KETI-245711 format. One record per residue: chain; residue number from 0; residue in one letter; z, x, y of N, C-alpha, C in turn. Coordinates in steps of 0.1 Angstrom, whole numbers. Atoms other than C-alpha are relative to their C-alpha. Example, Ala and Ser with C-alpha at 12.3 -4.5 7.8 and 13.67 -1.06 7.14 Angstrom:
<tornus>
+---+-----+---+-------+--------+---------+-------+---------+----------+-------+--------+---------+
! c !   k ! r !  n.up ! n.east ! n.north ! ca.up ! ca.east ! ca.north !  c.up ! c.east ! c.north !
+---+-----+---+-------+--------+---------+-------+---------+----------+-------+--------+---------+
! A !   0 ! a !     0 !      9 !     -12 !    78 !     123 !      -45 !     0 !      9 !      12 !
! A !   1 ! s !     0 !     -9 !     -11 !    71 !     137 !      -11 !     8 !     -8 !      11 !
+---+-----+---+-------+--------+---------+-------+---------+----------+-------+--------+---------+
</tornus>
This chain:
<tornus>
+---+-----+---+-------+--------+---------+-------+---------+----------+-------+--------+---------+
! c !   k ! r !  n.up ! n.east ! n.north ! ca.up ! ca.east ! ca.north !  c.up ! c.east ! c.north !
+---+-----+---+-------+--------+---------+-------+---------+----------+-------+--------+---------+
! A !   0 ! m !     0 !     -7 !      -5 !   -60 !     -18 !     -273 !     9 !      3 !      10 !
! A !   1 ! q !   -13 !      3 !      -6 !   -33 !      -5 !     -251 !    -3 !      0 !      14 !
! A !   2 ! d !    -2 !      2 !     -19 !   -28 !     -11 !     -210 !   -14 !    -12 !       2 !
! A !   3 ! w !     9 !      8 !      -2 !   -51 !     -43 !     -221 !     6 !     -7 !      -6 !
! A !   4 ! i !    -6 !     14 !      11 !   -42 !     -78 !     -234 !   -10 !    -15 !       4 !
! A !   5 ! e !     4 !     12 !      -4 !   -64 !    -111 !     -234 !     3 !    -11 !      10 !
! A !   6 ! d !   -11 !     14 !      -3 !   -53 !    -140 !     -212 !     1 !     -9 !      -5 !
! A !   7 ! k !     3 !      4 !      11 !   -60 !    -159 !     -240 !    13 !      0 !      -8 !
! A !   8 ! i !   -11 !     -2 !       6 !   -31 !    -149 !     -253 !    14 !      2 !       9 !
! A !   9 ! v !    -7 !     -1 !      -6 !   -11 !    -145 !     -226 !     7 !    -21 !       6 !
! A !  10 ! n !     1 !     13 !      -4 !   -15 !    -179 !     -216 !    11 !    -12 !     -13 !
! A !  11 ! q !    -7 !     13 !      13 !    -3 !    -195 !     -256 !    11 !     10 !       1 !
! A !  12 ! a !   -15 !     -2 !      -2 !    26 !    -169 !     -251 !    11 !     -7 !      11 !
! A !  13 ! l !    -4 !     12 !      -5 !    35 !    -195 !     -223 !     2 !     -8 !      -3 !
! A !  14 ! k !     1 !     15 !       6 !    28 !    -225 !     -239 !    11 !     -2 !     -13 !
! A !  15 ! e !   -13 !     -5 !       4 !    51 !    -210 !     -265 !    11 !      3 !      -3 !
! A !  16 ! e !    -9 !     -9 !      -3 !    73 !    -193 !     -251 !    12 !      9 !      -8 !
! A !  17 ! s !    -6 !     -5 !       6 !    75 !    -168 !     -270 !   -12 !     17 !       9 !
! A !  18 ! k !     4 !     -9 !       0 !    70 !    -130 !     -260 !    -8 !     13 !      -5 !
! A !  19 ! k !     1 !     -6 !      14 !    61 !    -112 !     -290 !   -12 !      3 !       3 !
! A !  20 ! e !    14 !     -3 !       1 !    27 !    -113 !     -286 !    -3 !      8 !      13 !
! A !  21 ! i !     4 !    -12 !     -13 !    21 !     -97 !     -251 !     8 !     14 !      -4 !
! A !  22 ! e !   -10 !    -12 !       4 !    49 !     -70 !     -264 !    -2 !      5 !     -13 !
! A !  23 ! k !     3 !     -7 !      13 !    29 !     -58 !     -294 !   -15 !      5 !       9 !
! A !  24 ! t !    12 !     -5 !      -7 !    -1 !     -52 !     -267 !     6 !     17 !       8 !
! A !  25 ! g !    -3 !    -14 !      -5 !    22 !     -22 !     -248 !    -1 !     -1 !      13 !
! A !  26 ! v !     2 !     -2 !     -15 !    14 !     -31 !     -212 !    16 !    -11 !       2 !
! A !  27 ! k !   -11 !      2 !      -9 !    40 !     -38 !     -184 !     3 !    -14 !       5 !
! A !  28 ! f !     1 !     16 !      -5 !    48 !     -73 !     -180 !    11 !    -11 !      -4 !
! A !  29 ! c !   -12 !      7 !       1 !    76 !    -100 !     -171 !    -4 !    -14 !      -1 !
! A !  30 ! i !     6 !      8 !       3 !    76 !    -135 !     -181 !    14 !     -5 !      10 !
! A !  31 ! s !    -4 !      8 !      -6 !   100 !    -161 !     -159 !    13 !     -6 !      -8 !
! A !  32 ! n !    -7 !      9 !      10 !   127 !    -178 !     -173 !    -2 !    -11 !      -8 !
! A !  33 ! d !     5 !     14 !       1 !   115 !    -214 !     -178 !   -16 !      0 !      -5 !
! A !  34 ! f !    15 !     -4 !       4 !    81 !    -194 !     -192 !    -9 !     -2 !       5 !
! A !  35 ! q !    14 !      6 !     -10 !    59 !    -211 !     -164 !    -7 !     16 !       4 !
! A !  36 ! y !    11 !    -11 !      -9 !    48 !    -173 !     -149 !    -2 !     11 !      -9 !
! A !  37 ! c !     3 !    -14 !       6 !    36 !    -140 !     -161 !    -3 !      9 !       8 !
! A !  38 ! i !     6 !    -10 !     -11 !    32 !    -108 !     -145 !    -2 !     12 !     -10 !
! A !  39 ! l !    -2 !    -15 !      11 !    19 !     -75 !     -163 !   -15 !      7 !       8 !
! A !  40 ! v !     9 !     -8 !      -8 !    -5 !     -49 !     -152 !   -12 !      5 !     -14 !
! A !  41 ! r !     7 !     -5 !      10 !   -35 !     -36 !     -169 !   -12 !      5 !       7 !
! A !  42 ! k !    18 !    -11 !      -4 !   -70 !     -16 !     -165 !    -7 !    -14 !       1 !
! A !  43 ! h !    17 !      8 !       1 !   -98 !     -32 !     -152 !   -13 !      6 !       4 !
! A !  44 ! h !    11 !     -7 !      -3 !  -131 !     -17 !     -155 !    -2 !     -5 !      21 !
! A !  45 ! a !    -2 !      5 !     -14 !  -137 !     -14 !     -116 !    -7 !     11 !       8 !
! A !  46 ! w !     4 !    -10 !      -6 !  -156 !       6 !      -93 !     1 !      0 !      17 !
! A !  47 ! e !    -2 !     -1 !     -13 !  -161 !      17 !      -54 !   -12 !     -3 !       2 !
! A !  48 ! i !    12 !      2 !      -8 !  -191 !       3 !      -32 !     5 !      6 !       6 !
! A !  49 ! e !     2 !     -2 !     -10 !  -196 !      26 !       -8 !    -3 !     -9 !      17 !
! A !  50 ! g !     0 !      5 !     -12 !  -187 !      15 !       25 !     4 !    -16 !       4 !
! A !  51 ! e !   -10 !     15 !      -1 !  -170 !     -18 !       13 !     9 !     -5 !      -1 !
! A !  52 ! g !   -13 !      0 !       5 !  -143 !     -12 !       -9 !     2 !     -5 !     -19 !
! A !  53 ! w !     0 !     -5 !      17 !  -131 !     -13 !      -49 !    -5 !    -20 !      -6 !
! A !  54 ! r !     2 !      7 !       7 !  -147 !     -43 !      -74 !     6 !      2 !     -11 !
! A !  55 ! d !    -4 !      2 !      12 !  -138 !     -54 !     -104 !    -3 !     -9 !     -13 !
! A !  56 ! r !     5 !      7 !      12 !  -145 !     -70 !     -140 !     8 !     -5 !      -7 !
! A !  57 ! n !   -16 !      2 !       8 !  -119 !     -93 !     -157 !    -1 !      7 !     -15 !
! A !  58 ! l !     3 !      1 !      14 !  -129 !     -69 !     -186 !     7 !     16 !      -2 !
! A !  59 ! p !    -3 !    -15 !       1 !  -114 !     -32 !     -201 !    -6 !      6 !       2 !
! A !  60 ! p !     8 !     -9 !     -10 !  -128 !      -1 !     -189 !    -3 !      8 !     -12 !
! A !  61 ! e !     2 !    -10 !       8 !  -153 !      15 !     -214 !     4 !     14 !      -3 !
! A !  62 ! l !    -5 !    -13 !       0 !  -145 !      50 !     -223 !    -4 !      8 !      13 !
! A !  63 ! d !     8 !      0 !      -9 !  -170 !      59 !     -196 !     6 !     -1 !      18 !
! A !  64 ! d !     1 !      6 !      -9 !  -161 !      37 !     -171 !    10 !      0 !      14 !
! A !  65 ! t !    -9 !      1 !      -7 !  -141 !      36 !     -139 !     4 !    -10 !      -3 !
! A !  66 ! w !   -11 !      7 !       2 !  -109 !      17 !     -138 !     8 !      1 !      10 !
! A !  67 ! r !   -17 !     -1 !      -8 !   -77 !       6 !     -119 !     5 !    -11 !      -5 !
! A !  68 ! w !   -11 !      7 !       2 !   -46 !      -7 !     -124 !    -1 !    -16 !       8 !
! A !  69 ! t !     3 !     13 !       0 !   -46 !     -43 !     -122 !    12 !     -8 !       0 !
! A !  70 ! l !    -6 !      6 !       1 !   -14 !     -70 !     -113 !    -9 !    -12 !      -3 !
! A !  71 ! n !     3 !     15 !       1 !   -23 !    -101 !     -132 !    13 !     -9 !       0 !
! A !  72 ! f !    -7 !     12 !      -1 !    -6 !    -132 !     -121 !    -5 !    -10 !      -9 !
! A !  73 ! y !     5 !     14 !       5 !    -8 !    -163 !     -144 !    14 !    -10 !       3 !
! A !  74 ! h !   -14 !     15 !       2 !    13 !    -199 !     -147 !    -6 !    -10 !      -4 !
! A !  75 ! f !    -1 !     11 !       8 !    18 !    -222 !     -170 !     7 !    -17 !       5 !
! A !  76 ! e !    -3 !     12 !      -2 !    19 !    -259 !     -159 !     8 !     -7 !      -8 !
! A !  77 ! k !     1 !      9 !      11 !    41 !    -276 !     -186 !    -1 !    -13 !       3 !
! A !  78 ! a !    -2 !     20 !      -8 !    42 !    -311 !     -170 !   -17 !     -5 !      -7 !
! A !  79 ! t !    14 !      4 !       6 !     0 !    -310 !     -175 !    -4 !      7 !      -9 !
! A !  80 ! k !     6 !     -8 !      13 !    -4 !    -281 !     -197 !   -12 !      8 !       7 !
! A !  81 ! n !    15 !    -13 !      -4 !   -29 !    -262 !     -172 !     7 !     16 !       3 !
! A !  82 ! s !     1 !    -13 !      -2 !   -31 !    -231 !     -165 !    -4 !      8 !       7 !
! A !  83 ! w !     2 !     -5 !     -16 !   -35 !    -206 !     -133 !    -4 !     15 !      -5 !
! A !  84 ! w !    -7 !    -15 !      -2 !   -41 !    -169 !     -128 !   -12 !      5 !      11 !
! A !  85 ! f !     3 !     -6 !     -12 !   -48 !    -144 !     -102 !     0 !     16 !      -5 !
! A !  86 ! k !     0 !    -18 !      -6 !   -52 !    -105 !      -98 !    -3 !      5 !      10 !
! A !  87 ! m !    -1 !     -9 !     -11 !   -48 !     -83 !      -75 !    -2 !     14 !      -4 !
! A !  88 ! f !     0 !    -13 !       8 !   -53 !     -46 !      -80 !     8 !      6 !       9 !
! A !  89 ! v !   -14 !    -10 !       1 !   -24 !     -17 !      -77 !    -5 !      8 !      10 !
! A !  90 ! p !     1 !     -8 !      -8 !   -28 !       4 !      -48 !     2 !     17 !      -5 !
! A !  91 ! l !     4 !    -11 !       5 !   -39 !      41 !      -58 !    11 !     10 !       0 !
! A !  92 ! k !   -10 !     -3 !      -2 !   -13 !      52 !      -47 !    15 !     -1 !      -6 !
! A !  93 ! y !   -13 !      6 !      15 !    14 !      37 !      -70 !    -1 !      2 !     -13 !
! A !  94 ! k !     0 !     -1 !      15 !    26 !      43 !     -105 !    12 !     -8 !      -2 !
! A !  95 ! i !    -8 !     11 !      11 !    38 !      12 !     -125 !    10 !      3 !      -6 !
! A !  96 ! v !   -13 !     -6 !      14 !    68 !      25 !     -145 !     4 !    -11 !      -6 !
! A !  97 ! k !    -7 !      3 !      13 !    79 !      -6 !     -154 !     6 !    -20 !      14 !
! A !  98 ! i !    -4 !     17 !      -9 !    85 !     -52 !     -144 !     5 !     -4 !      -3 !
! A !  99 ! e !   -13 !      2 !       3 !   115 !     -66 !     -147 !     0 !    -15 !       9 !
! A ! 100 ! q !    -2 !     14 !      -7 !   124 !    -103 !     -140 !    19 !      3 !       5 !
! A ! 101 ! v !   -16 !      1 !      -7 !   160 !    -114 !     -124 !    -8 !    -10 !       6 !
! A ! 102 ! d !    -4 !      8 !      -5 !   166 !    -150 !     -119 !   -18 !     -5 !       3 !
! A ! 103 ! d !    11 !     -2 !      -1 !   135 !    -159 !     -100 !    -5 !     12 !      11 !
! A ! 104 ! e !     7 !    -12 !      -6 !   123 !    -130 !      -89 !   -10 !      9 !     -10 !
! A ! 105 ! y !     8 !     -9 !       8 !   103 !    -103 !     -106 !     0 !     14 !      11 !
! A ! 106 ! k !    -4 !    -12 !      -5 !   110 !     -66 !      -97 !   -13 !      9 !      -6 !
! A ! 107 ! i !    11 !     -5 !       3 !    74 !     -43 !      -95 !     7 !      8 !       4 !
! A ! 108 ! i !    -5 !    -11 !      -6 !    90 !     -10 !      -98 !    -9 !     13 !      -3 !
! A ! 109 ! t !    13 !     -5 !      -2 !    70 !      17 !      -88 !     7 !     16 !       2 !
! A ! 110 ! d !    -2 !    -14 !       2 !    71 !      58 !      -85 !     9 !      4 !      14 !
! A ! 111 ! l !     0 !      0 !     -15 !    73 !      49 !      -46 !    11 !     -6 !       5 !
! A ! 112 ! e !   -10 !      9 !      -5 !    95 !      19 !      -41 !     1 !     -8 !     -12 !
! A ! 113 ! i !    -2 !     18 !       7 !   105 !     -18 !      -56 !    -6 !     -7 !       3 !
! A ! 114 ! i !     2 !     15 !      -9 !    85 !     -47 !      -46 !     9 !     -8 !      -6 !
! A ! 115 ! i !    -5 !     11 !       4 !   101 !     -79 !      -50 !    -7 !    -11 !      -1 !
! A ! 116 ! g !     7 !     12 !       0 !    85 !    -110 !      -54 !     6 !    -14 !      -6 !
! A ! 117 ! k !    -6 !     14 !       4 !    94 !    -148 !      -63 !    -8 !     -4 !      -9 !
! A ! 118 ! f !     9 !     12 !       3 !    76 !    -167 !      -87 !    -3 !    -16 !       1 !
! A ! 119 ! s !     5 !     17 !      -6 !    79 !    -199 !      -68 !   -11 !      6 !      12 !
! A ! 120 ! s !     8 !     -4 !      -7 !    58 !    -182 !      -44 !   -14 !      4 !      -6 !
! A ! 121 ! y !    16 !      0 !       9 !    27 !    -177 !      -66 !   -13 !     -8 !       4 !
! A ! 122 ! y !    10 !     13 !     -13 !     8 !    -207 !      -47 !    -3 !     16 !      13 !
! A ! 123 ! i !     6 !     -6 !     -13 !    11 !    -187 !      -18 !    -8 !     17 !       5 !
! A ! 124 ! l !     2 !    -14 !       6 !     8 !    -154 !      -31 !   -19 !      3 !      -2 !
! A ! 125 ! s !    12 !      8 !       7 !   -24 !    -166 !      -48 !   -13 !      0 !      16 !
! A ! 126 ! r !    11 !      3 !     -12 !   -41 !    -181 !      -12 !    -1 !     14 !      11 !
! A ! 127 ! n !    -2 !     -8 !      -7 !   -26 !    -147 !        3 !   -12 !     10 !       2 !
! A ! 128 ! v !     7 !    -12 !       1 !   -47 !    -122 !      -16 !   -16 !     -5 !      -6 !
! A ! 129 ! l !    19 !      4 !       8 !   -82 !    -140 !      -33 !    -6 !      3 !      12 !
! A ! 130 ! t !    13 !      2 !     -12 !  -110 !    -134 !      -12 !   -16 !      1 !      -6 !
! A ! 131 ! g !    12 !      0 !       9 !  -140 !    -126 !      -40 !    -2 !     11 !       9 !
! A ! 132 ! n !     5 !    -15 !     -10 !  -149 !     -94 !      -12 !     8 !      8 !     -13 !
! A ! 133 ! a !    -8 !    -17 !      -2 !  -147 !     -57 !      -19 !     8 !     -1 !      11 !
! A ! 134 ! e !   -13 !     -2 !      -7 !  -114 !     -48 !      -10 !     4 !     17 !       2 !
! A ! 135 ! t !    -5 !    -15 !       1 !  -105 !     -12 !        8 !    12 !      3 !      -2 !
! A ! 136 ! e !   -16 !     -4 !       0 !   -78 !      10 !        2 !    10 !    -12 !       9 !
! A ! 137 ! e !   -13 !      2 !      -7 !   -58 !       0 !       28 !    -3 !    -17 !      -2 !
! A ! 138 ! e !    -3 !     11 !      -1 !   -64 !     -40 !       27 !     4 !     -3 !     -14 !
! A ! 139 ! i !    -8 !      7 !      17 !   -52 !     -38 !      -12 !    15 !      3 !       4 !
! A ! 140 ! e !   -14 !     -3 !       0 !   -24 !     -20 !       -3 !    11 !     -9 !      12 !
! A ! 141 ! r !    -6 !      8 !      -8 !   -15 !     -47 !       26 !    -1 !     -6 !     -10 !
! A ! 142 ! k !    -5 !     11 !       6 !   -17 !     -75 !        0 !    10 !      8 !     -10 !
! A ! 143 ! f !   -12 !     -6 !       2 !     3 !     -53 !      -21 !    12 !     -3 !      -1 !
! A ! 144 ! l !   -17 !      0 !     -12 !    30 !     -52 !        1 !     4 !    -11 !       9 !
! A ! 145 ! d !     0 !     15 !      -2 !    27 !     -88 !        8 !    10 !     -7 !     -10 !
! A ! 146 ! i !   -13 !      6 !      10 !    47 !     -93 !      -25 !    11 !      2 !       4 !
! A ! 147 ! n !   -12 !     -2 !      -1 !    75 !     -79 !      -10 !     4 !    -14 !       8 !
! A ! 148 ! e !   -12 !     10 !     -14 !   102 !    -108 !       -2 !    11 !      4 !       9 !
! A ! 149 ! k !    -9 !      0 !      -2 !   122 !     -86 !        8 !    -1 !      6 !      16 !
! A ! 150 ! n !     3 !     -8 !      -8 !   104 !     -74 !       37 !     5 !    -10 !      14 !
+---+-----+---+-------+--------+---------+-------+---------+----------+-------+--------+---------+
</tornus>
């Protein structure tokens, strides 16, 4: 399915230091030079809870499902062979055009602006965005803009 990739394929790509399997899926992504980090965008089955905000499943949407673009951040620690992952919604007003890697930075190029983050800020960002709760569009946008290391 276009716009979706299984987590196990991403983790395997980082372990094998190969982009080939990710490239086959057509998702927008970038990988750090050392193959320890991957950032990608994919569609997640998602729904809005009135008065609370958006929730999602870590699954691709079925034909009639509502969905949202979701940024997925992966980390593979070579020394321990452990993998971690977290995700965050893309604000509805943004369309991601491309994701690029430059040194320790990744650039999320949207139709409105370029968001620049650092692979080395993975843990800080994960702690700042993970709540486990439904998120309003305002919260989603604030968290998305928190990626920007150039603010």
